[in-house]
N, C-alpha and C positions, 0 to 999 in steps of 0.2 A: 437543430442538427444533432444527430446522435453522436455520442462520444466515439472517438477512434484514435488510433495510434499509427504513426508512420516510422519506418526504418529507412535510413539513408546513409550514403557515403558522401564525403566531400573532399575537395582538393585532390582529385584523382586518386582516391583511395587512401589518403593520409589520415582521414578522420572518419569515425563511425558515429552516427547520431540517431537519436530517438526523440520524438516529440509526441505529446498526447493532449487531447482535451478530455477532461474527466468530470465535467460539471454535473451531468445527470447521474453518473455513477456515485459520486460523493453525496449528491442530494439524496439518493436512495439510502445510503448508509446513515445520513443525518436523520432521516425520517424514522428508520428502523430503531435507532438507538436514542433518539431525542437528544442529540448532542447540543451543548451550548457552544457559543462562537469559538472560544479558544480550543476546546476539545475537537470541534469540527475541523479547525485548521490543522491541528496535529494529526488527526486521523486521516484527513484528506491528503495531506502531504505524504504521509507514510504509504497510503494505498496507491497514490499516483506513482511514486517511485517504485513500489513493488510491482505494479502492472507492467512498467517498462522493463524491469529486471526479468519478469516472467517471459517477456517477448524475446529476451536474449537466449533463452533456452531452446533445446531441440526436442522434437518428438513428444512423448508423454511426460516430460519432466515437469516438476513443479517446485515452488520454493515458499518458505515461510520467513517473514521478517518479524523480529521481536525488538521493541524499544523499551528499555528499562532504565529510566533516568532518575528514579526516586523522587520525582516531583508529584504534585497533587493529582495529576491526571492518572497516575498509576502506570501499569504496563499497557503498551499498544501492541496488538498482534495483527498482521495482515498476511494473506497468502494469495498466490496467483499461479497461473500456468501459461502454457504457450498459446492458448486460444483467446487470451484477453479477458478471461474470467478473473475477478478479484473480489475479495471480501475482507472485512476487518472489524475490529472493535477495540474500545478502550475500557480500562477497568472502571474509571469514574467519568461517565459521559457528561454529567452535569458539572463540568469544570469550566470556569471562565475567569480570566485575569483582567480586571478593569483597566489597569495601567498598561499603556502601550509601550512597545520597546523603542529603542533609539531611532529606528526608521519610521516610527509612527504606525507600525503594523501590530496585529494581534501578538501578544507576548507568548508565543509558543514555547520559547526556551524556558520561561519561568514555570510553565505548566508541566513540561516534560521533565525538566531538571537536567543536570549535567553530570551528576555523580553516578554514572552507570555505563551501560553498554548498548551497542547495536549489534544484533546477532542475525546472521543469515544462514538458514539451513536449506540446502538444495537436495531434493530427491530426484536423482538422475536415472532411477531405475536400476541402479547397481546394488551390490551387496551392502555397501555402507553409504550413508549420506555424506555430502560435503558440508562442512560447517565452518564459518568464518565469523570472528567476533572482534570488534574494535571498541575502544572507549569513546563515549560521546564527547564531541569537542565544543558544541554550542547548545545543543538541544533544539536548535531551529530546524534541524533535520536535513535541509539541503546541504549544508556544510558537513553534516555527519555522514550522509550517503557518499559525498565526494571523498571524504577521508577513508570510508570503507573501501571504495574502489582502488584508491591509491595504495592503501596499506595491505588489505587482505587479498586483492586480486592483481596487485602490481600494474594497474591500468590508470595512467593519468587521466582524470575525468573532471568534468564540471557538471554538477547536478543542480537544476533549478526547479523548485516545486512551489506552488502557491495556491491559496484558497481565499476567495473573497466571500464574506458572510453578510447577508442582508440584516437589517434591524429586527426582522421577525424570526431570526435564526436560520432561515432557509439559505441555500447555497446560491450565490450570485455567479461565481466563476471559479473554475478549478482546472489546473493543468500542469504540465511540466516538460522538461527536456533533460536529456543526458547527452553530453558531448564527450567522446573518448578519443584520445590521441593514440594512433597505432604506431608500432615501432619505427616505421619509415617516415614519421612526421618531421618536417623541416622546421628549423628555428623561425624562419620567416612566417610560416603558417601559424605557429604557436603564438607569435607576437601579434599577428592580425586578430586571432581569436580572442586573446586576452584583452585587446583594445576594444573589440566589439562587446565583450561581456561586461566591461566596465561602463558601457554607455547605454545598454538596452534598458527598457523599463522593467519593473517586476513582472514575473510570469503571469500572475493573476490579473495585472493591468492589461497585458497583451491579450489575454483571453477575453476579458471584459470589453475590450475595444473591438472584439470580433475577429481577431486573428486566428486562422486555422493552424493546425500543427505544421503544415508546409510553410505557411507564412512566418511562423515563429522561427523555423530553421533558416529561412531566407534572411530574416532580421539578424540572426546570430552569425551566420556564416557567409552571407551574400548569395543571392539567387543563382548567380552564374557559377558558383562553386559547388552547388548541391545536386546530387543525383538521387531521386526518390526510388527506393527499391521495392517497397511493399507498404500496403495500408491494411489495417485490420480493425474491426469494431472491438470496443471493450465494454464491459458491463459488470454490474454487481451480481454475482452468482454464488449461491450457497449450495453445498453438496449434502446438507442434512436431509433426513427423511425419517418418517416414523419407523420404517424397517431398520434403519441404521441404529436408532436409539434402542429398538427392541433387542438387537444383537448385543448392544452394550449392557442392557439389563440382564440378558442371558449369561453374559460373561461374569456377572457378579456372583453367580452360583445359586443353587437351590435354596440354601438357608436364608440368604439375603432376600430373595424373592418371597419366600414364605413369610418373613417378617413384614414385608410391605403389605401382603395380603391380610395378615392378621391385625396389623396396627392401623392401617389406613383404608384397606379395601380397594385402593386405586393408586395410581402413580402419575406424576406430571414430570415431563422432561423439557428443558428449554435449551435452545442453541445460543451460545455466546455470540456467534458471528452474525446471525440474522434476527434473533429474538423470537423465532418461531417456537411455539409450544406444542407438545404432543401429549395427549391424555391416554392413559391405559386403564381400562375398566378392570374390575376384579376378575371377570371371565378371561380377559386377555392376559392378565398376569398369571392365572392358573395355567394357561396354555404355554406361556414362556417358562414357567416352572417345569413343566413336563419336558420342554426342549433342553432345559439345563441339566436334566437327568441323563 
């Protein structure tokens, strides 16, 4: 089944909820970047949370998430939009921590680090972008996104994201949920959700057991309490192209392009997000030099 995301309300509008399966999407990222297990888990959790956050936006808005924890994995970047498109990369994709964490899971916190920040930049199509930043609390990322919502957006939330990796480094299961309490949420509802959250299996286990996004929310909130509003496909999508990189080369200016022509006679550009490479011949560079004039 292809990856998809659902939006829902629960408890007669007291709670807003999102859930997603992202196994194929994260598999695509794993293949493109050849990530090792712990790096796959970190990138997958970040991209899964980011695609749900993108679904919260309106119109042509988009957002970028940056995780900088000073761990061996380096910086993690992911971005998404309102259409379910998401992409991402890590600085050091071949990062793996053999030692498991206290829960017996991949030690994402040790790879990401905790001495840093989670930054969210939203491009809402206005003059200035919205930017929010919080310190990392665990590096496990679910906790960190939860803290971001509570602190930066003043929205009490619970974020669950998980990735299971096969022995051959391929992705076995990936997905997540975001539960948000709205201002009218009653104490009784909060207590019920807290109780359910303490008892549910890890997200990656639910996905691996075949649960759909709807079924995950039913587990979390009770089927009788959930009203599904919308369903949408999600996918790994990159916006890079040879033309975009050509424009970037033009922006370097005539002298820089002339140096490329004289020193190498060609140029190669690679996209961080999808690892696609674009080659420019001497003739193409000459044309770009003319445009730079």
